[in-house]
ZAKEMI-315083 format. One record per residue: chain; x, y, z of N, C-alpha, C in turn. Coordinates in Angstrom, 1 decimal, always signed. Example, Ala and Ser with C-alpha at 12.3 -4.5 7.8 and 13.67 -1.06 7.14 Angstrom:
# residues 2
+---+--------+--------+--------+--------+--------+--------+--------+--------+--------+
| c |   n_px |   n_py |   n_pz |  ca_px |  ca_py |  ca_pz |   c_px |   c_py |   c_pz |
+---+--------+--------+--------+--------+--------+--------+--------+--------+--------+
| A |  +13.2 |   -5.7 |   +7.8 |  +12.3 |   -4.5 |   +7.8 |  +13.2 |   -3.3 |   +7.8 |
| A |  +12.8 |   -2.2 |   +7.1 |  +13.7 |   -1.1 |   +7.1 |  +12.9 |   +0.0 |   +7.9 |
+---+--------+--------+--------+--------+--------+--------+--------+--------+--------+
END
This chain:
# residues 169
+---+--------+--------+--------+--------+--------+--------+--------+--------+--------+
| c |   n_px |   n_py |   n_pz |  ca_px |  ca_py |  ca_pz |   c_px |   c_py |   c_pz |
+---+--------+--------+--------+--------+--------+--------+--------+--------+--------+
| A | -125.0 |   +9.8 | +238.9 | -124.1 |  +10.9 | +239.2 | -123.8 |  +10.8 | +240.7 |
| A | -124.8 |  +10.5 | +241.5 | -124.6 |  +10.4 | +243.0 | -123.7 |   +9.2 | +243.3 |
| A | -123.9 |   +8.1 | +242.6 | -123.1 |   +6.9 | +242.9 | -121.6 |   +7.2 | +242.5 |
| A | -121.4 |   +8.0 | +241.5 | -120.0 |   +8.3 | +241.1 | -119.3 |   +9.1 | +242.1 |
| A | -120.0 |  +10.1 | +242.7 | -119.5 |  +11.0 | +243.7 | -119.2 |  +10.2 | +245.0 |
| A | -120.2 |   +9.3 | +245.3 | -120.0 |   +8.4 | +246.5 | -118.8 |   +7.6 | +246.4 |
| A | -118.6 |   +7.0 | +245.2 | -117.4 |   +6.1 | +245.0 | -116.1 |   +6.9 | +245.1 |
| A | -116.1 |   +8.2 | +244.6 | -114.9 |   +9.0 | +244.6 | -114.6 |   +9.4 | +246.1 |
| A | -115.6 |   +9.6 | +246.9 | -115.3 |  +10.0 | +248.3 | -114.8 |   +8.8 | +249.0 |
| A | -115.3 |   +7.6 | +248.7 | -114.8 |   +6.4 | +249.4 | -113.4 |   +6.0 | +249.0 |
| A | -113.1 |   +6.3 | +247.7 | -111.7 |   +6.0 | +247.2 | -110.6 |   +6.8 | +247.9 |
| A | -111.0 |   +8.0 | +248.4 | -110.0 |   +8.7 | +249.2 | -109.5 |   +7.9 | +250.4 |
| A | -110.5 |   +7.3 | +251.1 | -110.2 |   +6.5 | +252.3 | -109.5 |   +5.2 | +251.9 |
| A | -109.9 |   +4.6 | +250.8 | -109.4 |   +3.3 | +250.5 | -108.0 |   +3.3 | +249.9 |
| A | -107.8 |   +4.2 | +248.9 | -106.6 |   +4.1 | +248.1 | -105.6 |   +5.2 | +248.2 |
| A | -106.0 |   +6.3 | +248.6 | -105.1 |   +7.5 | +248.7 | -104.1 |   +7.3 | +249.8 |
| A | -102.9 |   +7.8 | +249.6 | -102.0 |   +7.8 | +250.7 | -102.5 |   +8.6 | +251.9 |
| A | -102.1 |   +8.1 | +253.1 | -102.7 |   +8.7 | +254.3 | -102.5 |  +10.3 | +254.3 |
| A | -101.3 |  +10.8 | +254.0 | -101.2 |  +12.3 | +254.1 | -102.2 |  +13.0 | +253.2 |
| A | -102.4 |  +12.4 | +252.0 | -103.3 |  +13.0 | +251.0 | -104.8 |  +13.0 | +251.6 |
| A | -105.2 |  +11.8 | +252.1 | -106.5 |  +11.7 | +252.7 | -106.7 |  +12.6 | +253.8 |
| A | -105.7 |  +12.7 | +254.7 | -105.8 |  +13.6 | +255.8 | -105.9 |  +15.1 | +255.4 |
| A | -105.1 |  +15.4 | +254.4 | -105.1 |  +16.8 | +253.9 | -106.5 |  +17.2 | +253.3 |
| A | -107.0 |  +16.2 | +252.5 | -108.3 |  +16.5 | +251.9 | -109.4 |  +16.7 | +252.9 |
| A | -109.3 |  +16.1 | +254.1 | -110.3 |  +16.2 | +255.1 | -110.0 |  +17.3 | +256.1 |
| A | -108.8 |  +17.7 | +256.2 | -108.4 |  +18.8 | +257.2 | -108.6 |  +20.2 | +256.6 |
| A | -108.4 |  +20.3 | +255.3 | -108.4 |  +21.7 | +254.7 | -109.7 |  +22.4 | +254.9 |
| A | -110.9 |  +21.7 | +254.8 | -112.2 |  +22.5 | +255.1 | -112.3 |  +22.9 | +256.5 |
| A | -111.8 |  +22.1 | +257.5 | -111.8 |  +22.5 | +258.9 | -110.9 |  +23.7 | +259.1 |
| A | -109.7 |  +23.7 | +258.5 | -108.8 |  +24.8 | +258.7 | -109.3 |  +26.1 | +258.1 |
| A | -110.0 |  +25.9 | +256.9 | -110.5 |  +27.1 | +256.2 | -111.6 |  +27.7 | +257.1 |
| A | -112.5 |  +26.9 | +257.7 | -113.5 |  +27.4 | +258.6 | -113.0 |  +28.1 | +259.8 |
| A | -111.9 |  +27.6 | +260.4 | -111.3 |  +28.2 | +261.5 | -110.7 |  +29.6 | +261.2 |
| A | -110.0 |  +29.6 | +260.0 | -109.4 |  +30.8 | +259.5 | -110.4 |  +31.9 | +259.2 |
| A | -111.6 |  +31.5 | +258.7 | -112.6 |  +32.4 | +258.4 | -113.2 |  +33.0 | +259.7 |
| A | -113.3 |  +32.2 | +260.7 | -113.8 |  +32.8 | +262.0 | -112.8 |  +33.7 | +262.5 |
| A | -111.5 |  +33.4 | +262.4 | -110.5 |  +34.3 | +262.9 | -110.5 |  +35.6 | +262.2 |
| A | -110.6 |  +35.6 | +260.9 | -110.6 |  +36.8 | +260.1 | -111.8 |  +37.6 | +260.4 |
| A | -113.0 |  +37.0 | +260.6 | -114.2 |  +37.7 | +261.0 | -114.0 |  +38.4 | +262.3 |
| A | -113.4 |  +37.7 | +263.3 | -113.2 |  +38.4 | +264.6 | -112.2 |  +39.5 | +264.5 |
| A | -111.1 |  +39.3 | +263.7 | -110.1 |  +40.3 | +263.6 | -110.7 |  +41.6 | +262.9 |
| A | -111.5 |  +41.4 | +261.9 | -112.1 |  +42.5 | +261.2 | -113.1 |  +43.2 | +262.1 |
| A | -113.9 |  +42.4 | +262.9 | -114.9 |  +42.9 | +263.8 | -114.2 |  +43.8 | +264.9 |
| A | -113.1 |  +43.3 | +265.4 | -112.4 |  +44.0 | +266.5 | -111.7 |  +45.3 | +265.9 |
| A | -111.2 |  +45.2 | +264.6 | -110.6 |  +46.3 | +264.0 | -111.7 |  +47.5 | +263.9 |
| A | -112.8 |  +47.1 | +263.3 | -113.8 |  +48.2 | +263.1 | -114.4 |  +48.7 | +264.4 |
| A | -114.5 |  +47.9 | +265.4 | -115.0 |  +48.4 | +266.7 | -113.9 |  +49.2 | +267.4 |
| A | -112.6 |  +48.8 | +267.1 | -111.5 |  +49.6 | +267.6 | -111.4 |  +51.0 | +267.1 |
| A | -112.0 |  +51.2 | +265.9 | -112.0 |  +52.5 | +265.2 | -112.8 |  +53.5 | +266.0 |
| A | -113.7 |  +53.0 | +266.9 | -114.5 |  +53.9 | +267.7 | -113.7 |  +54.5 | +268.8 |
| A | -112.6 |  +53.9 | +269.2 | -111.7 |  +54.3 | +270.3 | -112.5 |  +54.2 | +271.6 |
| A | -113.4 |  +53.3 | +271.7 | -114.2 |  +53.2 | +272.9 | -113.8 |  +51.9 | +273.6 |
| A | -113.1 |  +52.0 | +274.7 | -112.5 |  +50.8 | +275.4 | -113.6 |  +49.9 | +275.9 |
| A | -114.8 |  +50.4 | +276.2 | -115.9 |  +49.5 | +276.7 | -116.4 |  +48.6 | +275.5 |
| A | -116.5 |  +49.2 | +274.3 | -117.0 |  +48.4 | +273.2 | -115.9 |  +47.3 | +272.8 |
| A | -114.7 |  +47.6 | +272.9 | -113.6 |  +46.7 | +272.6 | -113.6 |  +45.6 | +273.7 |
| A | -113.9 |  +45.9 | +274.9 | -114.0 |  +44.9 | +276.0 | -115.2 |  +44.0 | +275.8 |
| A | -116.3 |  +44.6 | +275.3 | -117.5 |  +43.8 | +275.0 | -117.2 |  +42.7 | +274.0 |
| A | -116.4 |  +43.0 | +272.9 | -116.0 |  +42.0 | +272.0 | -115.2 |  +40.9 | +272.6 |
| A | -114.2 |  +41.3 | +273.5 | -113.4 |  +40.3 | +274.2 | -114.2 |  +39.5 | +275.2 |
| A | -115.2 |  +40.0 | +275.8 | -116.1 |  +39.2 | +276.7 | -117.0 |  +38.3 | +275.9 |
| A | -117.4 |  +38.7 | +274.8 | -118.3 |  +37.8 | +274.0 | -117.6 |  +36.7 | +273.4 |
| A | -116.4 |  +36.8 | +273.1 | -115.6 |  +35.8 | +272.3 | -115.6 |  +34.4 | +273.0 |
| A | -115.3 |  +34.3 | +274.3 | -115.3 |  +33.0 | +275.0 | -116.7 |  +32.3 | +274.9 |
| A | -117.8 |  +33.1 | +275.0 | -119.1 |  +32.5 | +274.8 | -119.3 |  +31.9 | +273.4 |
| A | -118.9 |  +32.7 | +272.5 | -119.0 |  +32.3 | +271.1 | -118.2 |  +31.0 | +270.8 |
| A | -117.0 |  +31.0 | +271.4 | -116.1 |  +29.8 | +271.2 | -116.6 |  +28.6 | +271.9 |
| A | -117.4 |  +28.7 | +273.0 | -118.0 |  +27.5 | +273.6 | -119.0 |  +26.9 | +272.6 |
| A | -119.8 |  +27.7 | +272.0 | -120.7 |  +27.1 | +271.0 | -120.0 |  +26.4 | +269.8 |
| A | -118.9 |  +27.1 | +269.4 | -118.1 |  +26.5 | +268.3 | -117.5 |  +25.2 | +268.8 |
| A | -117.0 |  +25.1 | +270.0 | -116.3 |  +23.9 | +270.5 | -117.3 |  +22.7 | +270.6 |
| A | -118.5 |  +23.0 | +271.0 | -119.5 |  +21.9 | +271.1 | -119.8 |  +21.3 | +269.7 |
| A | -119.9 |  +22.2 | +268.7 | -120.2 |  +21.8 | +267.4 | -119.0 |  +21.0 | +266.8 |
| A | -117.8 |  +21.4 | +267.2 | -116.6 |  +20.7 | +266.7 | -116.5 |  +19.4 | +267.4 |
| A | -116.9 |  +19.2 | +268.6 | -116.8 |  +17.9 | +269.3 | -117.7 |  +16.9 | +268.5 |
| A | -118.9 |  +17.3 | +268.1 | -119.7 |  +16.4 | +267.3 | -119.1 |  +16.2 | +265.9 |
| A | -118.6 |  +17.2 | +265.3 | -118.1 |  +17.1 | +264.0 | -116.8 |  +16.2 | +263.9 |
| A | -115.9 |  +16.5 | +264.8 | -114.6 |  +15.7 | +264.7 | -114.9 |  +14.3 | +265.2 |
| A | -115.6 |  +14.1 | +266.3 | -115.9 |  +12.8 | +266.8 | -116.7 |  +12.0 | +265.9 |
| A | -117.7 |  +12.6 | +265.3 | -118.5 |  +11.9 | +264.3 | -117.7 |  +11.5 | +263.1 |
| A | -116.9 |  +12.4 | +262.6 | -116.1 |  +12.2 | +261.4 | -115.2 |  +11.0 | +261.7 |
| A | -114.6 |  +10.9 | +262.8 | -113.7 |   +9.7 | +263.2 | -114.5 |   +8.4 | +263.1 |
| A | -115.6 |   +8.4 | +263.7 | -116.4 |   +7.1 | +263.7 | -116.9 |   +6.8 | +262.3 |
| A | -117.4 |   +7.8 | +261.6 | -117.8 |   +7.6 | +260.2 | -116.7 |   +7.1 | +259.3 |
| A | -115.5 |   +7.7 | +259.4 | -114.4 |   +7.3 | +258.6 | -114.0 |   +5.9 | +258.8 |
| A | -114.0 |   +5.5 | +260.1 | -113.7 |   +4.1 | +260.4 | -114.7 |   +3.1 | +259.9 |
| A | -116.0 |   +3.5 | +260.0 | -117.1 |   +2.7 | +259.5 | -117.0 |   +2.5 | +258.0 |
| A | -116.8 |   +3.6 | +257.3 | -116.6 |   +3.5 | +255.8 | -115.4 |   +2.7 | +255.4 |
| A | -114.4 |   +2.8 | +256.2 | -113.2 |   +2.0 | +255.9 | -113.4 |   +0.5 | +256.1 |
| A | -114.3 |   +0.2 | +257.0 | -114.7 |   -1.2 | +257.2 | -115.9 |   -1.6 | +256.3 |
| A | -116.4 |   -0.7 | +255.5 | -117.5 |   -1.1 | +254.5 | -118.8 |   -1.1 | +255.2 |
| A | -119.0 |   -0.4 | +256.3 | -120.3 |   -0.4 | +257.1 | -121.0 |   +0.9 | +256.8 |
| A | -121.5 |   +1.1 | +255.5 | -122.2 |   +2.3 | +255.1 | -123.4 |   +2.6 | +255.9 |
| A | -124.2 |   +1.6 | +256.2 | -125.4 |   +1.8 | +257.0 | -125.1 |   +2.4 | +258.4 |
| A | -124.1 |   +1.8 | +259.0 | -123.7 |   +2.3 | +260.3 | -123.2 |   +3.8 | +260.2 |
| A | -122.5 |   +4.1 | +259.2 | -121.9 |   +5.4 | +259.0 | -123.1 |   +6.4 | +258.8 |
| A | -124.1 |   +6.0 | +258.1 | -125.3 |   +6.9 | +257.9 | -126.0 |   +7.1 | +259.2 |
| A | -126.1 |   +6.1 | +260.1 | -126.8 |   +6.2 | +261.4 | -125.9 |   +7.2 | +262.3 |
| A | -124.6 |   +7.0 | +262.3 | -123.8 |   +7.9 | +263.1 | -123.9 |   +9.4 | +262.6 |
| A | -124.0 |   +9.5 | +261.3 | -124.1 |  +10.9 | +260.7 | -125.4 |  +11.5 | +261.2 |
| A | -126.5 |  +10.7 | +261.1 | -127.8 |  +11.3 | +261.6 | -127.8 |  +11.6 | +263.1 |
| A | -127.2 |  +10.7 | +263.8 | -127.1 |  +10.9 | +265.3 | -126.3 |  +12.2 | +265.6 |
| A | -125.2 |  +12.4 | +264.9 | -124.4 |  +13.6 | +265.1 | -125.2 |  +14.9 | +264.8 |
| A | -125.8 |  +14.8 | +263.6 | -126.6 |  +16.0 | +263.2 | -127.7 |  +16.3 | +264.2 |
| A | -128.5 |  +15.3 | +264.5 | -129.6 |  +15.6 | +265.4 | -129.2 |  +15.9 | +266.8 |
| A | -128.1 |  +15.3 | +267.3 | -127.6 |  +15.6 | +268.6 | -127.1 |  +17.1 | +268.6 |
| A | -126.5 |  +17.5 | +267.6 | -126.0 |  +18.9 | +267.5 | -127.2 |  +19.9 | +267.6 |
| A | -128.3 |  +19.5 | +266.9 | -129.5 |  +20.4 | +266.9 | -130.0 |  +20.4 | +268.3 |
| A | -130.2 |  +19.3 | +268.9 | -130.8 |  +19.2 | +270.3 | -129.9 |  +19.9 | +271.3 |
| A | -128.6 |  +19.7 | +271.2 | -127.6 |  +20.3 | +272.1 | -127.6 |  +21.8 | +271.9 |
| A | -127.7 |  +22.2 | +270.6 | -127.8 |  +23.7 | +270.3 | -129.0 |  +24.3 | +270.9 |
| A | -130.2 |  +23.7 | +270.9 | -131.4 |  +24.2 | +271.5 | -131.2 |  +24.3 | +273.0 |
| A | -130.7 |  +23.3 | +273.6 | -130.5 |  +23.3 | +275.1 | -129.5 |  +24.4 | +275.5 |
| A | -128.4 |  +24.5 | +274.7 | -127.4 |  +25.5 | +275.1 | -127.9 |  +26.9 | +274.9 |
| A | -128.7 |  +27.1 | +273.8 | -129.3 |  +28.4 | +273.6 | -130.2 |  +28.8 | +274.8 |
| A | -131.1 |  +27.8 | +275.2 | -132.0 |  +28.1 | +276.3 | -131.2 |  +28.4 | +277.6 |
| A | -130.2 |  +27.6 | +277.9 | -129.3 |  +27.9 | +279.1 | -128.6 |  +29.3 | +278.9 |
| A | -128.2 |  +29.6 | +277.7 | -127.5 |  +30.8 | +277.5 | -128.5 |  +32.0 | +277.8 |
| A | -129.7 |  +31.9 | +277.3 | -130.7 |  +33.0 | +277.5 | -131.0 |  +33.1 | +278.9 |
| A | -131.2 |  +32.0 | +279.7 | -131.5 |  +32.1 | +281.1 | -130.4 |  +32.6 | +281.9 |
| A | -129.2 |  +32.2 | +281.6 | -128.0 |  +32.5 | +282.5 | -127.0 |  +33.5 | +281.8 |
| A | -127.5 |  +34.4 | +280.9 | -126.6 |  +35.3 | +280.2 | -125.8 |  +36.2 | +281.2 |
| A | -126.5 |  +36.7 | +282.2 | -125.8 |  +37.6 | +283.1 | -124.7 |  +36.9 | +283.9 |
| A | -125.0 |  +35.7 | +284.4 | -124.1 |  +34.9 | +285.1 | -122.9 |  +34.5 | +284.2 |
| A | -123.2 |  +34.1 | +283.0 | -122.1 |  +33.7 | +282.1 | -121.2 |  +34.9 | +281.8 |
| A | -121.7 |  +36.1 | +281.6 | -120.9 |  +37.2 | +281.4 | -120.1 |  +37.6 | +282.6 |
| A | -120.6 |  +37.4 | +283.8 | -119.9 |  +37.7 | +285.0 | -118.7 |  +36.7 | +285.1 |
| A | -119.0 |  +35.4 | +284.7 | -118.0 |  +34.4 | +284.8 | -116.8 |  +34.7 | +283.9 |
| A | -117.1 |  +35.3 | +282.7 | -116.0 |  +35.6 | +281.8 | -115.3 |  +36.9 | +282.1 |
| A | -115.8 |  +37.6 | +283.1 | -115.1 |  +38.8 | +283.6 | -115.8 |  +40.2 | +283.3 |
| A | -117.1 |  +40.2 | +283.0 | -117.8 |  +41.4 | +282.8 | -117.9 |  +42.2 | +284.1 |
| A | -117.8 |  +43.5 | +284.0 | -118.0 |  +44.4 | +285.1 | -119.3 |  +45.1 | +284.9 |
| A | -119.8 |  +45.9 | +285.9 | -121.1 |  +46.6 | +285.6 | -121.0 |  +47.5 | +284.4 |
| A | -119.8 |  +48.1 | +284.1 | -119.6 |  +49.0 | +283.0 | -119.6 |  +48.3 | +281.7 |
| A | -119.2 |  +47.1 | +281.6 | -119.1 |  +46.4 | +280.3 | -120.3 |  +45.4 | +280.1 |
| A | -121.1 |  +45.2 | +281.2 | -122.2 |  +44.2 | +281.1 | -123.2 |  +44.6 | +279.9 |
| A | -123.6 |  +45.8 | +279.9 | -124.6 |  +46.2 | +278.8 | -124.1 |  +46.0 | +277.4 |
| A | -122.9 |  +46.6 | +277.1 | -122.4 |  +46.4 | +275.7 | -122.1 |  +44.9 | +275.4 |
| A | -121.6 |  +44.1 | +276.4 | -121.4 |  +42.7 | +276.2 | -122.7 |  +42.0 | +275.9 |
| A | -123.7 |  +42.3 | +276.7 | -125.1 |  +41.7 | +276.4 | -125.6 |  +42.0 | +275.0 |
| A | -125.4 |  +43.3 | +274.7 | -125.9 |  +43.7 | +273.3 | -125.1 |  +43.0 | +272.3 |
| A | -123.8 |  +42.8 | +272.5 | -123.0 |  +42.0 | +271.5 | -123.4 |  +40.6 | +271.4 |
| A | -123.7 |  +40.0 | +272.5 | -124.2 |  +38.6 | +272.5 | -125.6 |  +38.4 | +272.0 |
| A | -126.3 |  +39.4 | +271.9 | -127.7 |  +39.3 | +271.3 | -127.6 |  +38.9 | +269.9 |
| A | -126.5 |  +39.3 | +269.2 | -126.3 |  +38.8 | +267.8 | -126.1 |  +37.3 | +267.7 |
| A | -125.3 |  +36.8 | +268.7 | -125.0 |  +35.4 | +268.7 | -126.1 |  +34.5 | +269.1 |
| A | -127.0 |  +35.0 | +269.9 | -128.1 |  +34.1 | +270.4 | -129.0 |  +33.7 | +269.3 |
| A | -129.1 |  +34.5 | +268.3 | -130.0 |  +34.2 | +267.2 | -129.5 |  +33.1 | +266.3 |
| A | -128.2 |  +33.0 | +266.3 | -127.6 |  +32.0 | +265.4 | -126.9 |  +30.9 | +266.1 |
| A | -127.1 |  +30.7 | +267.4 | -126.3 |  +29.8 | +268.2 | -126.7 |  +28.3 | +267.9 |
| A | -127.9 |  +28.0 | +267.5 | -128.3 |  +26.7 | +267.1 | -127.6 |  +26.3 | +265.8 |
| A | -127.6 |  +27.3 | +264.9 | -126.9 |  +27.0 | +263.6 | -125.4 |  +26.9 | +263.9 |
| A | -124.9 |  +27.7 | +264.8 | -123.4 |  +27.6 | +265.0 | -123.0 |  +26.3 | +265.6 |
| A | -123.8 |  +25.7 | +266.4 | -123.5 |  +24.4 | +266.9 | -123.7 |  +23.3 | +265.9 |
| A | -124.9 |  +23.3 | +265.3 | -125.3 |  +22.2 | +264.5 | -124.8 |  +22.2 | +263.0 |
| A | -124.4 |  +23.3 | +262.5 | -123.9 |  +23.3 | +261.1 | -122.5 |  +23.8 | +261.0 |
| A | -121.6 |  +23.4 | +261.9 | -120.2 |  +23.8 | +261.9 | -119.6 |  +23.4 | +260.5 |
| A | -118.9 |  +24.3 | +260.0 | -118.3 |  +24.0 | +258.6 | -117.3 |  +22.9 | +258.6 |
| A | -116.7 |  +22.5 | +259.8 | -115.8 |  +21.4 | +259.8 | -116.4 |  +20.1 | +260.2 |
| A | -117.7 |  +20.1 | +260.4 | -118.4 |  +18.9 | +260.8 | -118.8 |  +18.1 | +259.6 |
| A | -117.8 |  +17.3 | +259.1 | -118.0 |  +16.5 | +257.9 | -119.3 |  +15.6 | +257.9 |
| A | -119.7 |  +15.0 | +259.1 | -120.9 |  +14.3 | +259.1 | -122.1 |  +15.1 | +258.6 |
| A | -122.2 |  +16.3 | +259.0 | -123.4 |  +17.1 | +258.6 | -123.2 |  +17.6 | +257.1 |
| A | -122.0 |  +18.0 | +256.8 | -121.8 |  +18.5 | +255.4 | -121.9 |  +17.4 | +254.4 |
| A | -121.4 |  +16.2 | +254.6 | -121.4 |  +15.2 | +253.6 | -122.5 |  +14.1 | +253.8 |
| A | -123.6 |  +14.5 | +254.4 | -124.6 |  +13.5 | +254.6 | -125.2 |  +12.9 | +253.3 |
| A | -125.2 |  +13.7 | +252.3 | -125.7 |  +13.2 | +251.0 | -124.7 |  +12.3 | +250.3 |
| A | -123.4 |  +12.3 | +250.6 | -122.5 |  +11.5 | +249.9 | -122.2 |  +10.1 | +250.6 |
| A | -122.9 |   +9.8 | +251.7 | -122.6 |   +8.5 | +252.3 | -123.4 |   +7.4 | +251.6 |
+---+--------+--------+--------+--------+--------+--------+--------+--------+--------+
END
């Protein structure tokens, strides 16, 4: 069963027309980004219902920090996918597996380091993105939610094909 799935995944790269292969690999990334957008729109909507400008500002201040974690995960996901795709196209499955492992473990390590830096420098980061003394408290409270899942956010990005498809290589 696993061999059949593996062959099916490789056939997309070998025989499918380029637009079809690209579409098959791009749709999960687009879906993940749309889900993040919908989450943030819904979050802002419900916080907006409080009619508290400080809380709405806290959402706006937390977003760039959140996006930094997402961007780092995307770098490993997109870069790793590119290398893995080329390796599979050349028939170098062992190399593709090594790259996949490297991307996954690098994301975990970078996620841990980023989380530590984030915790140590949270006040400075918030000041950098424009927090004022009035918005600092709510923005910190908002970011408390993100710090617990920041390693997961970096290392298990939905569009990081190397992590998601490690079993199919």
